[in-house]
LOMI-241730 format. One record per residue: residue in three letters; z, x, y of N, C-alpha, C in turn. Coordinates in nm, 2 decimals, padded with zeros to 4 digits. Layout:
% residues N
NODE residu   n.up n.east n.north  ca.up ca.east ca.north   c.up c.east c.north
NODE    ALA      Z      X       Y      Z       X        Y      Z      X       Y
...
This chain:
% residues 69
NODE residu   n.up n.east n.north  ca.up ca.east ca.north   c.up c.east c.north
NODE    MET -02.96 -01.45  -00.28 -02.83  -01.47   -00.21 -02.86 -01.49  -00.06
NODE    THR -02.79 -01.59  -00.01 -02.80  -01.62    00.14 -02.69 -01.56   00.22
NODE    THR -02.70 -01.56   00.35 -02.60  -01.51    00.43 -02.47 -01.60   00.43
NODE    ASP -02.48 -01.72   00.37 -02.37  -01.81    00.35 -02.28 -01.77   00.23
NODE    THR -02.33 -01.68   00.15 -02.25  -01.64    00.03 -02.18 -01.51   00.06
NODE    PRO -02.05 -01.51   00.05 -01.98  -01.39    00.08 -02.02 -01.28  -00.01
NODE    ARG -02.04 -01.16   00.04 -02.07  -01.04   -00.04 -01.94 -00.95  -00.03
NODE    TRP -01.86 -00.96  -00.13 -01.73  -00.89   -00.12 -01.74 -00.74  -00.15
NODE    PHE -01.66 -00.66  -00.08 -01.66  -00.52   -00.11 -01.52 -00.47  -00.07
NODE    LYS -01.48 -00.36  -00.14 -01.36  -00.29   -00.12 -01.39 -00.16  -00.04
NODE    SER -01.29 -00.11   00.03 -01.30   00.02    00.10 -01.32  00.13   00.00
NODE    SER -01.39  00.23   00.04 -01.40   00.35   -00.04 -01.27  00.42  -00.05
NODE    TYR -01.17  00.39   00.03 -01.04   00.45    00.03 -00.95  00.37  -00.07
NODE    SER -01.00  00.27  -00.14 -00.91   00.19   -00.23 -00.91  00.24  -00.37
NODE    SER -00.86  00.36  -00.39 -00.85   00.41   -00.52 -00.70  00.43  -00.56
NODE    ASN -00.62  00.33  -00.52 -00.47   00.34   -00.53 -00.42  00.26  -00.65
NODE    GLY -00.49  00.23  -00.75 -00.44   00.16   -00.86 -00.45  00.01  -00.85
NODE    GLY -00.54 -00.04  -00.77 -00.57  -00.18   -00.77 -00.50 -00.26  -00.66
NODE    ASP -00.41 -00.21  -00.58 -00.35  -00.28   -00.47 -00.44 -00.29  -00.35
NODE    CYS -00.55 -00.36  -00.36 -00.66  -00.36   -00.26 -00.69 -00.50  -00.21
NODE    VAL -00.75 -00.50  -00.10 -00.81  -00.62   -00.05 -00.96 -00.60  -00.04
NODE    GLU -01.04 -00.71  -00.05 -01.18  -00.71   -00.03 -01.22 -00.79   00.09
NODE    VAL -01.32 -00.76   00.16 -01.37  -00.83    00.27 -01.52 -00.87   00.25
NODE    ALA -01.56 -00.97   00.32 -01.70  -01.01    00.31 -01.75 -01.01   00.46
NODE    SER -01.79 -00.89   00.51 -01.83  -00.88    00.65 -01.96 -00.94   00.68
NODE    ASN -02.04 -00.97   00.57 -02.17  -01.03    00.60 -02.17 -01.16   00.67
NODE    LEU -02.06 -01.23   00.68 -02.05  -01.36    00.75 -02.01 -01.34   00.89
NODE    ALA -01.98 -01.22   00.94 -01.93  -01.20    01.07 -02.03 -01.25   01.18
NODE    THR -02.16 -01.21   01.16 -02.26  -01.24    01.26 -02.30 -01.39   01.25
NODE    SER -02.33 -01.44   01.13 -02.38  -01.57    01.11 -02.27 -01.68   01.13
NODE    HIS -02.14 -01.65   01.10 -02.04  -01.75    01.11 -01.92 -01.71   01.20
NODE    GLY -01.92 -01.59   01.24 -01.81  -01.55    01.33 -01.68 -01.53   01.26
NODE    VAL -01.68 -01.51   01.12 -01.56  -01.49    01.05 -01.57 -01.38   00.95
NODE    VAL -01.46 -01.32   00.91 -01.46  -01.22    00.80 -01.35 -01.27   00.70
NODE    PRO -01.40 -01.32   00.58 -01.31  -01.36    00.47 -01.25 -01.23   00.41
NODE    VAL -01.12 -01.25   00.37 -01.04  -01.14    00.31 -00.97 -01.20   00.19
NODE    ARG -00.97 -01.12   00.08 -00.91  -01.17   -00.04 -00.84 -01.06  -00.12
NODE    ASP -00.75 -01.09  -00.21 -00.69  -01.00   -00.30 -00.78 -00.96  -00.41
NODE    SER -00.81 -00.83  -00.42 -00.91  -00.79   -00.52 -00.86 -00.82  -00.67
NODE    LYS -00.73 -00.83  -00.69 -00.68  -00.86   -00.82 -00.69 -01.01  -00.86
NODE    ASN -00.72 -01.09  -00.76 -00.74  -01.23   -00.78 -00.86 -01.28  -00.71
NODE    PRO -00.98 -01.24  -00.76 -01.10  -01.28   -00.69 -01.14 -01.43  -00.69
NODE    THR -01.08 -01.51  -00.78 -01.10  -01.65   -00.78 -00.99 -01.73  -00.70
NODE    GLY -00.90 -01.65  -00.64 -00.79  -01.71   -00.56 -00.83 -01.74  -00.42
NODE    PRO -00.74 -01.78  -00.34 -00.77  -01.81   -00.20 -00.82 -01.69  -00.12
NODE    ALA -00.90 -01.71  -00.02 -00.94  -01.61    00.08 -00.89 -01.65   00.22
NODE    LEU -00.84 -01.55   00.29 -00.80  -01.57    00.43 -00.92 -01.55   00.52
NODE    THR -00.95 -01.65   00.60 -01.07  -01.64    00.69 -01.02 -01.60   00.83
NODE    VAL -01.06 -01.48   00.87 -01.02  -01.42    01.00 -01.13 -01.42   01.10
NODE    PRO -01.11 -01.47   01.22 -01.21  -01.46    01.32 -01.27 -01.31   01.33
NODE    ALA -01.40 -01.30   01.35 -01.46  -01.16    01.35 -01.40 -01.08   01.46
NODE    HIS -01.37 -01.13   01.58 -01.32  -01.05    01.68 -01.18 -01.00   01.65
NODE    ALA -01.10 -01.08   01.58 -00.97  -01.04    01.54 -00.97 -00.93   01.44
NODE    PHE -01.07 -00.94   01.34 -01.08  -00.84    01.24 -01.12 -00.71   01.30
NODE    VAL -01.21 -00.71   01.39 -01.26  -00.59    01.46 -01.14 -00.52   01.53
NODE    SER -01.06 -00.60   01.60 -00.94  -00.55    01.66 -00.84 -00.49   01.56
NODE    PHE -00.82 -00.56   01.45 -00.73  -00.51    01.35 -00.78 -00.37   01.29
NODE    VAL -00.91 -00.36   01.26 -00.96  -00.23    01.21 -00.95 -00.12   01.31
NODE    ALA -00.97 -00.15   01.44 -00.96  -00.05    01.54 -00.81 -00.01   01.55
NODE    GLY -00.72 -00.10   01.54 -00.58  -00.06    01.54 -00.54  00.02   01.42
NODE    VAL -00.59 -00.01   01.30 -00.57   00.08    01.18 -00.62  00.22   01.20
NODE    LYS -00.74  00.23   01.25 -00.80   00.36    01.28 -00.72  00.44   01.38
NODE    ALA -00.66  00.37   01.48 -00.59   00.44    01.58 -00.44  00.47   01.54
NODE    GLY -00.40  00.42   01.42 -00.27   00.45    01.37 -00.16  00.36   01.43
NODE    GLU -00.20  00.25   01.49 -00.11   00.16    01.55 -00.01  00.09   01.46
NODE    PHE -00.03  00.09   01.33  00.06   00.02    01.24  00.14  00.11   01.15
NODE    GLY  00.13  00.24   01.17  00.21   00.34    01.10  00.17  00.34   00.95
NODE    THR  00.25  00.41   00.87  00.22   00.42    00.73  00.35  00.38   00.65
NODE    VAL  00.33  00.35   00.52  00.44   00.31    00.44  00.48  00.42   00.35
């Protein structure tokens, strides 16, 4: 496997019955992006997010900036 191949993973917090997203953070350094996809549809489309934006998003989630549902 090369660094050009996304290595998908789900958060360890994703035990909520399958409503999860997967990310491939291994492309952040080499390509500057973090692909994100629906774990229920692994062959479907992936959203490619700039690495700096994904880092900001995760920081916001950890800080509670988005509230809860």
